[in-house]
VEXFI-574951 format. One record per residue (C-alpha): residue in three letters; residue number from 1; x, y, z. Coordinates in steps of 0.2 Angstrom, whole numbers, always signed. Example, Ala and Ser with C-alpha at 12.3 -4.5 7.8 and 13.67 -1.06 7.14 Angstrom:
SITE  aa   i    xx    yy    zz
SITE ALA   1   +62   -22   +39
SITE SER   2   +68    -5   +36
This chain:
SITE  aa   i    xx    yy    zz
SITE MET   1  -185  -179  -124
SITE ILE   2  -193  -195  -118
SITE CYS   3  -184  -212  -123
SITE ALA   4  -199  -224  -121
SITE ASN   5  -216  -223  -128
SITE LEU   6  -227  -220  -113
SITE LEU   7  -245  -227  -113
SITE ASP   8  -251  -215  -101
SITE LYS   9  -247  -198  -108
SITE SER  10  -252  -189   -91
SITE ALA  11  -239  -199   -81
SITE THR  12  -223  -190   -76
SITE PRO  13  -207  -199   -84
SITE SER  14  -194  -205   -73
SITE GLN  15  -175  -199   -73
SITE ASP  16  -170  -215   -83
SITE GLN  17  -183  -211   -96
SITE VAL  18  -177  -194  -100
SITE CYS  19  -163  -192  -112
SITE VAL  20  -151  -177  -108
SITE PRO  21  -147  -166  -123
SITE GLU  22  -129  -168  -130
SITE THR  23  -126  -149  -129
SITE LEU  24  -130  -149  -110
SITE LEU  25  -118  -164  -107
SITE LYS  26  -104  -154  -116
SITE LYS  27  -108  -139  -106
SITE ARG  28  -107  -149   -90
SITE LYS  29   -91  -156   -95
SITE THR  30   -83  -139  -100
SITE LEU  31   -89  -132   -83
SITE GLU  32   -81  -146   -73
SITE LYS  33   -65  -144   -83
SITE THR  34   -65  -125   -80
SITE ASP  35   -68  -128   -61
SITE ALA  36   -54  -140   -60
SITE GLU  37   -42  -128   -68
SITE LYS  38   -47  -114   -57
SITE VAL  39   -44  -125   -41
SITE GLN  40   -27  -130   -48
SITE ALA  41   -22  -112   -52
SITE THR  42   -28  -106   -35
SITE THR  43   -18  -120   -27
SITE LEU  44    -2  -116   -37
SITE ALA  45    -4   -97   -33
SITE ALA  46    -6  -100   -15
SITE LYS  47   +10  -112   -15
SITE GLU  48   +20   -99   -25
SITE LYS  49   +14   -85   -13
SITE ARG  50   +20   -95    +2
SITE ASP  51   +37   -99    -6
SITE ILE  52   +39   -80   -10
SITE ARG  53   +35   -76    +8
SITE LYS  54   +48   -88   +15
SITE THR  55   +61   -80    +3
SITE ILE  56   +56   -62    +9
SITE PHE  57   +58   -67   +27
SITE LYS  58   +75   -75   +23
SITE LYS  59   +81   -60   +14
SITE ALA  60   +75   -48   +28
SITE ASP  61   +85   -59   +41
SITE ALA  62  +100   -58   +30
SITE TYR  63   +99   -39   +28
SITE VAL  64   +97   -37   +47
SITE LYS  65  +113   -47   +50
SITE GLU  66  +122   -37   +36
SITE TYR  67  +117   -20   +44
SITE ARG  68  +122   -26   +62
SITE GLN  69  +139   -33   +55
SITE ARG  70  +142   -16   +47
SITE GLU  71  +139    -6   +63
SITE ASN  72  +150   -18   +73
SITE ASP  73  +164   -16   +61
SITE ASP  74  +163    +3   +62
SITE ILE  75  +163    +2   +81
SITE ARG  76  +178   -11   +81
SITE LEU  77  +188    +1   +69
SITE ARG  78  +185   +16   +80
SITE ARG  79  +191    +6   +96
SITE GLN  80  +206    +0   +87
SITE ALA  81  +211   +18   +82
SITE LYS  82  +208   +25   +99
SITE ASN  83  +218   +11  +108
SITE LYS  84  +233   +15   +96
SITE GLY  85  +231   +33   +98
SITE HIS  86  +225   +36   +80
SITE PHE  87  +210   +45   +73
SITE TYR  88  +197   +35   +64
SITE VAL  89  +191   +43   +48
SITE PRO  90  +175   +34   +41
SITE ALA  91  +173   +31   +23
SITE GLN  92  +165   +45   +12
SITE PRO  93  +146   +42   +11
SITE LYS  94  +140   +35    -6
SITE LEU  95  +122   +41    -3
SITE LEU  96  +114   +58    +0
SITE PHE  97   +96   +63    +3
SITE VAL  98   +92   +80    -5
SITE ILE  99   +78   +91    -1
SITE ARG 100   +72  +106   -10
SITE ILE 101   +69  +121    +1
SITE SER 102   +66  +135   -12
SITE GLY 103   +50  +139   -22
SITE ILE 104   +49  +141   -41
SITE ASN 105   +51  +161   -42
SITE ASP 106   +67  +169   -48
SITE VAL 107   +76  +154   -52
SITE HIS 108   +91  +154   -64
SITE PRO 109   +88  +143   -79
SITE LYS 110  +104  +133   -76
SITE VAL 111   +98  +130   -58
SITE LYS 112   +81  +126   -64
SITE LYS 113   +88  +113   -76
SITE VAL 114   +98  +104   -63
SITE LEU 115   +83  +104   -51
SITE GLN 116   +73   +96   -65
SITE LEU 117   +87   +83   -67
SITE PHE 118   +86   +79   -49
SITE ARG 119   +67   +78   -50
SITE LEU 120   +65   +91   -37
SITE LEU 121   +51  +101   -45
SITE GLN 122   +42  +107   -29
SITE THR 123   +46  +114   -12
SITE ASN 124   +50  +100    +1
SITE ASN 125   +52   +87   -12
SITE GLY 126   +66   +75    -8
SITE VAL 127   +76   +62   -18
SITE PHE 128   +90   +49   -15
SITE VAL 129  +106   +54   -25
SITE ARG 130  +122   +43   -28
SITE LEU 131  +137   +53   -22
SITE ASN 132  +150   +55   -36
SITE LYS 133  +160   +69   -45
SITE ALA 134  +146   +73   -57
SITE THR 135  +132   +74   -43
SITE MET 136  +144   +85   -32
SITE SER 137  +146   +97   -46
SITE MET 138  +127   +98   -49
SITE LEU 139  +124  +100   -30
SITE GLN 140  +136  +115   -30
SITE VAL 141  +126  +124   -43
SITE ILE 142  +109  +122   -33
SITE GLU 143  +116  +123   -16
SITE PRO 144  +107  +139   -10
SITE HIS 145   +90  +130   -15
SITE VAL 146   +93  +113    -7
SITE THR 147   +99  +105    +9
SITE TYR 148  +106   +88    +9
SITE GLY 149  +116   +75   +19
SITE PRO 150  +119   +56   +21
SITE PRO 151  +104   +47   +28
SITE ASN 152  +105   +33   +40
SITE LEU 153   +96   +16   +39
SITE LYS 154   +81   +22   +50
SITE THR 155   +78   +37   +39
SITE VAL 156   +79   +27   +23
SITE ARG 157   +67   +14   +30
SITE GLU 158   +54   +27   +37
SITE LEU 159   +54   +37   +21
SITE ILE 160   +50   +21   +10
SITE TYR 161   +38   +14   +21
SITE LYS 162   +28   +30   +25
SITE ARG 163   +31   +41   +10
SITE GLY 164   +36   +28    -3
SITE TYR 165   +26   +29   -20
SITE ALA 166   +30   +20   -36
SITE LYS 167   +31   +27   -53
SITE VAL 168   +21   +15   -64
SITE ASN 169   +17   +20   -82
SITE GLY 170   +19   +38   -77
SITE GLN 171    +7   +36   -62
SITE ARG 172   +10   +39   -44
SITE LEU 173    +5   +23   -35
SITE PRO 174    +7   +19   -16
SITE ILE 175   +18    +5   -12
SITE SER 176    +5    -5    -3
SITE ASP 177   +10   -22    -9
SITE ASN 178   +26   -31   -13
SITE GLN 179   +17   -37   -29
SITE ILE 180   +20   -19   -37
SITE ILE 181   +39   -20   -34
SITE SER 182   +40   -38   -40
SITE ASP 183   +30   -34   -56
SITE HIS 184   +43   -20   -61
SITE LEU 185   +59   -25   -53
SITE LYS 186   +59   -44   -52
SITE GLN 187   +72   -44   -67
SITE PHE 188   +85   -36   -55
SITE GLY 189   +81   -48   -41
SITE ILE 190   +71   -36   -31
SITE ILE 191   +54   -43   -25
SITE CYS 192   +50   -34    -9
SITE VAL 193   +51   -17    +1
SITE GLU 194   +66   -24   +11
SITE ASP 195   +75   -27    -6
SITE VAL 196   +72    -9   -11
SITE ILE 197   +78    -2    +6
SITE HIS 198   +94   -13    +5
SITE GLU 199   +97    -7   -13
SITE ILE 200   +95   +11    -9
SITE PHE 201  +105   +11    +7
SITE THR 202  +120    +1    +1
SITE VAL 203  +119   +10   -16
SITE GLY 204  +119    -7   -25
SITE SER 205  +122   -11   -43
SITE HIS 206  +104    -8   -48
SITE PHE 207  +102    +9   -38
SITE LYS 208   +98   +19   -53
SITE GLN 209   +83    +8   -58
SITE VAL 210   +76    +7   -40
SITE ASN 211   +78   +25   -38
SITE ASN 212   +69   +29   -54
SITE PHE 213   +55   +17   -49
SITE LEU 214   +53   +28   -33
SITE TRP 215   +43   +44   -35
SITE PRO 216   +51   +59   -27
SITE PHE 217   +46   +60    -9
SITE LYS 218   +33   +74    -5
SITE LEU 219   +38   +79   +13
SITE SER 220   +29   +91   +25
SITE ASN 221   +36  +107   +33
SITE PRO 222   +46  +102   +49
SITE ASN 223   +35  +101   +64
SITE GLY 224   +48  +105   +77
SITE HIS 225   +51   +87   +82
SITE LYS 226   +68   +86   +90
SITE LYS 227   +68  +105   +90
SITE VAL 228   +70  +105   +71
SITE SER 229   +62  +119   +61
SITE TRP 230   +66  +131   +47
SITE LYS 231   +77  +145   +52
SITE PRO 232   +71  +163   +50
SITE ARG 233   +84  +165   +35
SITE LYS 234   +84  +147   +29
SITE PHE 235   +92  +152   +12
SITE LYS 236  +109  +155   +21
SITE HIS 237  +121  +141   +22
SITE TYR 238  +118  +129   +37
SITE VAL 239  +135  +133   +45
SITE GLU 240  +130  +151   +44
SITE GLY 241  +114  +149   +54
SITE GLY 242  +102  +145   +39
SITE ASP 243   +96  +129   +31
SITE ALA 244  +104  +128   +14
SITE GLY 245  +118  +117    +9
SITE ASP 246  +127  +102   +17
SITE ARG 247  +121   +98   +34
SITE GLU 248  +129   +81   +35
SITE PHE 249  +121   +69   +48
SITE ASP 250  +109   +82   +54
SITE ILE 251   +99   +78   +39
SITE ASN 252   +91   +63   +48
SITE LYS 253   +84   +75   +62
SITE LEU 254   +76   +86   +48
SITE VAL 255   +69   +71   +38
SITE GLN 256   +61   +63   +54
SITE SER 257   +54   +80   +58
SITE MET 258   +46   +82   +40
SITE ASN 259   +41   +64   +38
Protein backbone atom coordinates (compact mmCIF):
# COMPACT_ATOMS: atom_id res chain seq x y z
CA MET A 1 0.00 0.00 0.00
CA ILE A 2 1.65 3.22 -1.16
CA CYS A 3 0.80 6.53 0.58
CA ALA A 4 1.95 9.04 -2.02
CA ASN A 5 1.09 9.11 -5.71
CA LEU A 6 4.31 8.35 -7.49
CA LEU A 7 4.91 9.97 -10.85
CA ASP A 8 7.34 7.26 -11.81
CA LYS A 9 5.49 3.96 -11.52
CA SER A 10 8.71 2.01 -12.00
CA ALA A 11 10.45 3.64 -9.01
CA THR A 12 10.79 1.61 -5.80
CA PRO A 13 8.89 3.28 -2.88
CA SER A 14 10.85 4.21 0.23
CA GLN A 15 10.07 2.87 3.73
CA ASP A 16 8.25 6.09 4.67
CA GLN A 17 6.05 5.84 1.58
CA VAL A 18 4.79 2.36 2.47
CA CYS A 19 1.87 2.06 4.93
CA VAL A 20 1.98 -0.98 7.25
CA PRO A 21 -1.34 -2.87 7.39
CA GLU A 22 -3.18 -2.62 10.72
CA THR A 23 -3.43 -6.41 11.08
CA LEU A 24 0.36 -6.68 10.87
CA LEU A 25 0.76 -3.99 13.53
CA LYS A 26 -1.62 -5.88 15.84
CA LYS A 27 0.27 -9.13 15.21
CA ARG A 28 3.60 -7.49 16.04
CA LYS A 29 2.20 -5.99 19.23
CA THR A 30 0.74 -9.37 20.26
CA LEU A 31 4.04 -11.15 19.61
CA GLU A 32 5.98 -8.56 21.60
CA LYS A 33 3.55 -8.93 24.52
CA THR A 34 3.77 -12.75 24.39
CA ASP A 35 7.58 -12.67 24.29
CA ALA A 36 7.67 -10.30 27.28
CA GLU A 37 5.32 -12.59 29.24
CA LYS A 38 7.48 -15.64 28.40
CA VAL A 39 10.64 -13.88 29.59
CA GLN A 40 8.89 -12.82 32.81
CA ALA A 41 7.56 -16.34 33.43
CA THR A 42 11.01 -17.86 32.80
CA THR A 43 12.61 -15.40 35.22
CA LEU A 44 10.01 -16.13 37.92
CA ALA A 45 10.38 -19.91 37.42
CA ALA A 46 14.18 -19.66 37.73
CA LYS A 47 13.87 -17.58 40.90
CA GLU A 48 11.35 -20.03 42.39
CA LYS A 49 13.64 -22.95 41.53
CA ARG A 50 16.58 -21.23 43.25
CA ASP A 51 14.46 -20.60 46.37
CA ILE A 52 13.29 -24.25 46.44
CA ARG A 53 16.90 -25.44 46.06
CA LYS A 54 17.96 -23.30 49.01
CA THR A 55 15.07 -24.69 51.09
CA ILE A 56 16.04 -28.27 50.18
CA PHE A 57 19.68 -27.69 51.22
CA LYS A 58 18.55 -26.21 54.55
CA LYS A 59 16.21 -29.15 55.18
CA ALA A 60 18.90 -31.70 54.33
CA ASP A 61 21.34 -29.99 56.69
CA ALA A 62 18.75 -29.97 59.50
CA TYR A 63 18.02 -33.67 58.94
CA VAL A 64 21.73 -34.57 59.13
CA LYS A 65 22.00 -32.73 62.45
CA GLU A 66 18.89 -34.52 63.74
CA TYR A 67 20.25 -37.97 62.75
CA ARG A 68 23.61 -37.24 64.39
CA GLN A 69 21.91 -35.98 67.55
CA ARG A 70 19.88 -39.19 67.72
CA GLU A 71 23.03 -41.34 67.40
CA ASN A 72 24.86 -39.27 70.03
CA ASP A 73 21.92 -39.57 72.44
CA ASP A 74 21.90 -43.33 71.98
CA ILE A 75 25.67 -43.55 72.69
CA ARG A 76 25.34 -41.25 75.71
CA LEU A 77 22.54 -43.34 77.25
CA ARG A 78 24.51 -46.56 76.71
CA ARG A 79 27.56 -45.08 78.46
CA GLN A 80 25.47 -43.79 81.37
CA ALA A 81 23.89 -47.21 81.87
CA LYS A 82 27.29 -48.92 81.69
CA ASN A 83 28.87 -46.51 84.21
CA LYS A 84 26.05 -47.13 86.69
CA GLY A 85 26.16 -50.89 86.17
CA HIS A 86 22.76 -50.99 84.48
CA PHE A 87 21.58 -52.41 81.18
CA TYR A 88 20.50 -50.11 78.37
CA VAL A 89 17.34 -51.28 76.62
CA PRO A 90 16.76 -49.33 73.38
CA ALA A 91 13.26 -48.28 72.42
CA GLN A 92 11.20 -50.70 70.37
CA PRO A 93 11.60 -49.90 66.66
CA LYS A 94 8.67 -48.17 64.97
CA LEU A 95 9.64 -49.13 61.42
CA LEU A 96 10.08 -52.50 59.73
CA PHE A 97 11.15 -53.48 56.24
CA VAL A 98 9.32 -56.61 55.06
CA ILE A 99 10.51 -58.77 52.14
CA ARG A 100 8.48 -61.56 50.56
CA ILE A 101 10.54 -64.72 50.11
CA SER A 102 7.90 -67.20 48.88
CA GLY A 103 6.23 -67.65 45.50
CA ILE A 104 2.55 -67.65 44.58
CA ASN A 105 1.89 -71.42 44.63
CA ASP A 106 0.13 -73.22 47.51
CA VAL A 107 -0.65 -70.07 49.49
CA HIS A 108 -3.54 -70.10 51.97
CA PRO A 109 -6.29 -67.58 51.09
CA LYS A 110 -5.88 -65.77 54.41
CA VAL A 111 -2.12 -65.49 53.93
CA LYS A 112 -2.67 -64.35 50.35
CA LYS A 113 -5.03 -61.61 51.51
CA VAL A 114 -2.58 -60.30 54.12
CA LEU A 115 0.23 -60.28 51.54
CA GLN A 116 -2.03 -58.26 49.24
CA LEU A 117 -2.74 -55.79 52.05
CA PHE A 118 1.01 -55.36 52.51
CA ARG A 119 1.34 -54.99 48.69
CA LEU A 120 3.75 -57.95 48.59
CA LEU A 121 2.55 -59.48 45.33
CA GLN A 122 5.80 -60.98 44.02
CA THR A 123 8.89 -62.74 45.34
CA ASN A 124 11.58 -60.32 46.56
CA ASN A 125 9.10 -57.45 46.85
CA GLY A 126 9.78 -55.21 49.85
CA VAL A 127 7.77 -52.55 51.70
CA PHE A 128 8.12 -50.32 54.74
CA VAL A 129 5.65 -51.09 57.52
CA ARG A 130 4.76 -49.08 60.62
CA LEU A 131 5.08 -51.37 63.65
CA ASN A 132 1.96 -51.55 65.83
CA LYS A 133 -0.33 -54.20 67.29
CA ALA A 134 -2.31 -54.67 64.06
CA THR A 135 0.72 -55.05 61.79
CA MET A 136 2.41 -57.43 64.27
CA SER A 137 -0.67 -59.67 64.20
CA MET A 138 -0.65 -59.64 60.40
CA LEU A 139 3.08 -60.43 60.29
CA GLN A 140 2.51 -63.47 62.49
CA VAL A 141 0.03 -64.78 59.90
CA ILE A 142 2.48 -64.45 56.99
CA GLU A 143 5.73 -65.09 58.91
CA PRO A 144 6.74 -68.27 56.96
CA HIS A 145 6.46 -66.30 53.70
CA VAL A 146 8.39 -63.14 54.62
CA THR A 147 11.48 -61.93 56.40
CA TYR A 148 11.64 -58.59 58.16
CA GLY A 149 13.53 -56.35 60.56
CA PRO A 150 14.12 -52.70 61.48
CA PRO A 151 16.13 -50.91 58.75
CA ASN A 152 18.80 -48.35 59.55
CA LEU A 153 19.17 -44.93 57.91
CA LYS A 154 21.68 -46.18 55.32
CA THR A 155 19.30 -48.92 54.18
CA VAL A 156 16.32 -46.56 53.88
CA ARG A 157 18.36 -43.99 51.94
CA GLU A 158 19.89 -46.52 49.53
CA LEU A 159 16.53 -48.17 48.85
CA ILE A 160 14.78 -44.90 48.00
CA TYR A 161 17.64 -43.46 45.95
CA LYS A 162 18.43 -46.67 44.03
CA ARG A 163 15.12 -48.58 43.89
CA GLY A 164 12.62 -45.81 44.59
CA TYR A 165 9.63 -45.57 42.24
CA ALA A 166 6.56 -43.39 42.65
CA LYS A 167 2.95 -44.43 42.15
CA VAL A 168 1.38 -41.71 39.97
CA ASN A 169 -2.13 -42.35 38.62
CA GLY A 170 -1.56 -46.10 38.92
CA GLN A 171 1.72 -45.89 36.99
CA ARG A 172 5.20 -46.83 38.22
CA LEU A 173 7.47 -43.85 37.58
CA PRO A 174 11.15 -43.53 38.65
CA ILE A 175 11.89 -40.80 41.18
CA SER A 176 14.31 -38.96 38.91
CA ASP A 177 13.33 -35.43 39.97
CA ASN A 178 12.11 -33.68 43.10
CA GLN A 179 9.29 -32.19 41.03
CA ILE A 180 7.43 -35.54 41.02
CA ILE A 181 7.47 -35.55 44.83
CA SER A 182 6.53 -31.88 45.10
CA ASP A 183 3.56 -32.28 42.73
CA HIS A 184 1.96 -35.05 44.82
CA LEU A 185 3.14 -34.49 48.42
CA LYS A 186 3.57 -30.72 48.64
CA GLN A 187 0.38 -30.39 50.72
CA PHE A 188 2.13 -32.41 53.45
CA GLY A 189 5.26 -30.23 53.39
CA ILE A 190 7.26 -32.88 51.49
CA ILE A 191 9.06 -31.46 48.44
CA CYS A 192 12.21 -33.56 47.95
CA VAL A 193 13.74 -37.04 48.33
CA GLU A 194 15.34 -36.14 51.68
CA ASP A 195 11.86 -35.26 53.01
CA VAL A 196 10.62 -38.71 51.92
CA ILE A 197 13.60 -40.44 53.61
CA HIS A 198 13.06 -38.45 56.82
CA GLU A 199 9.31 -39.16 56.91
CA ILE A 200 9.86 -42.90 56.39
CA PHE A 201 12.80 -43.32 58.78
CA THR A 202 11.23 -41.31 61.63
CA VAL A 203 7.70 -42.70 60.94
CA GLY A 204 6.29 -39.18 60.83
CA SER A 205 2.70 -37.98 60.88
CA HIS A 206 2.37 -38.40 57.09
CA PHE A 207 4.04 -41.84 56.92
CA LYS A 208 0.91 -43.45 55.43
CA GLN A 209 0.65 -40.99 52.52
CA VAL A 210 4.38 -41.13 51.75
CA ASN A 211 4.51 -44.93 51.97
CA ASN A 212 1.51 -45.26 49.63
CA PHE A 213 3.22 -42.84 47.23
CA LEU A 214 6.20 -45.23 47.00
CA TRP A 215 5.79 -48.28 44.77
CA PRO A 216 6.76 -51.59 46.47
CA PHE A 217 10.50 -52.15 46.05
CA LYS A 218 11.51 -54.81 43.53
CA LEU A 219 14.74 -56.36 44.83
CA SER A 220 17.15 -58.86 43.30
CA ASN A 221 18.21 -62.17 44.82
CA PRO A 222 21.03 -61.72 47.37
CA ASN A 223 24.36 -61.70 45.57
CA GLY A 224 26.50 -62.97 48.45
CA HIS A 225 27.62 -59.46 49.46
CA LYS A 226 28.71 -59.51 53.13
CA LYS A 227 28.32 -63.31 52.94
CA VAL A 228 24.53 -63.03 52.74
CA SER A 229 22.51 -65.37 50.52
CA TRP A 230 19.41 -67.54 50.77
CA LYS A 231 19.80 -70.59 53.01
CA PRO A 232 19.19 -74.10 51.56
CA ARG A 233 15.97 -74.24 53.60
CA LYS A 234 14.96 -70.61 53.54
CA PHE A 235 11.35 -71.24 54.65
CA LYS A 236 12.55 -72.27 58.12
CA HIS A 237 12.70 -69.53 60.72
CA TYR A 238 15.83 -67.40 60.77
CA VAL A 239 16.81 -68.59 64.26
CA GLU A 240 16.52 -72.21 63.05
CA GLY A 241 18.92 -71.73 60.17
CA GLY A 242 16.45 -70.54 57.56
CA ASP A 243 15.46 -67.11 56.27
CA ALA A 244 11.81 -66.58 57.29
CA GLY A 245 10.57 -64.43 60.15
CA ASP A 246 12.16 -61.68 62.22
CA ARG A 247 15.91 -61.31 61.67
CA GLU A 248 16.14 -58.01 63.58
CA PHE A 249 19.05 -55.77 62.47
CA ASP A 250 20.45 -58.45 60.13
CA ILE A 251 17.80 -57.23 57.66
CA ASN A 252 20.23 -54.44 56.73
CA LYS A 253 22.88 -56.86 55.45
CA LEU A 254 20.25 -58.75 53.46
CA VAL A 255 18.79 -55.59 51.86
CA GLN A 256 22.24 -54.26 50.94
CA SER A 257 22.97 -57.63 49.32
CA MET A 258 19.67 -57.52 47.36
CA ASN A 259 19.79 -53.82 46.43
